[in-house]
N, C-alpha and C positions, 0 to 999 in steps of 0.2 A: 518641425524642431531637428536640429542637426545632432549628430552624435560626436562626441569630443574623445580624444583619447589621452589619458594622463599617465604619466611614469613617475615613481618616487625618486627623489634624488638621493635617499638613503639606502632603501631597501632593494631599489629597482622593481618594485610590483608596479604592473601595468593592468590598465583597465579602462573600458569605455563608459561613457555615460551619456545618457540622452537627456539633454537639456535645452532650455531656450537660450537664444542669444543674449537674452537681458539678464539671464542669471547670473551671478557671482561665480569666479573661478573657484573650482576645488583648491584649497590651500594646505590641507593636513592629510597625509596618508590616512587611510582607515586600517592598515595592518600595523604600522609602526609610527604613526603621528609624524613623521617627517614632512619634508616640503614636497611639495608637488610641482610639476610642471608639465604644461599642455603641450602635446606634440602636434605638428603641423600635419594634417590630412586633408586631401582634396576633397574626400566625401564622395558620394555617389552623385551622378546627375539627375536621375529619377528612380524612383521606386515603384514596381508593379504591384498593385493591390487587385485584389479579386478572385474570382474563381479561376481565371486563366487568361492566358494570352497567346494566341495562335495565329499563324499566317492567315488562316481562313476567316477570323473574325470580321476582318473588314475587306475582304476578297470582293472584287467586282463582279457582278453578274454577268455571265456572257450574254451577248446580243445573239439573237437569232439569226441565221445566214439570211441572205436576201431571198433564195429560194423558198424558205418557210414562210416568210412574210409576205408571199405575194397571194392575191386570191387565186382560188383554184377555178379552173376553167374546165370545160366538158372534155377537152382534149388530153388533159393532164393526168 
């Protein structure tokens, strides 16, 4: 659900509200009961949730060098 920003046309009170896209627009200011206008805001592209996101979370594991993958011989 997106967050919408509203401003009152009468008292200039601003607030954000988290509501569904299907919900009706806020029409009356909770402070002075004046008319509200919904402001345009692009919003966030994505939201991180969880315990943390680090560059090491999905880091590829280093493959062993060719020398370490070779079988051992008596001379080496």
